[in-house]
Steps between C-alpha positions, in 0.01 A plus 500: 500500500181344366536206737531735798176674411321170444620358830409823681150488348462137601601579857257792516217280367577232755521752783170659395333160487631416847383835640149457362483151646597631843238774489233242412603294802484809721151582373386144560642493852343838581164381373516178699614694808201732471262208456643302790495787748178678399340385826766688696384833358141417591605410853709816535206714387275327753751554781539867403123551501466335841785711640341820367161409650656423837696827493183697427322309777775598744468866405121491537525326838756756615268787406196336662670405825666835565 
């Protein structure tokens, strides 16, 4: 009975260590992903701003030319 508890504790410790190692890898990959693709967010913001300006320009032109 004592051996069962000891082996169960050992398995839980090992599983916990493996889980924490996987979460560290996930955090590292998420951080590197964010760093590598930071320029994409800047580009998307710029495209959105240009699209909004053009849309407003279309509305203004529509009102002026009517």
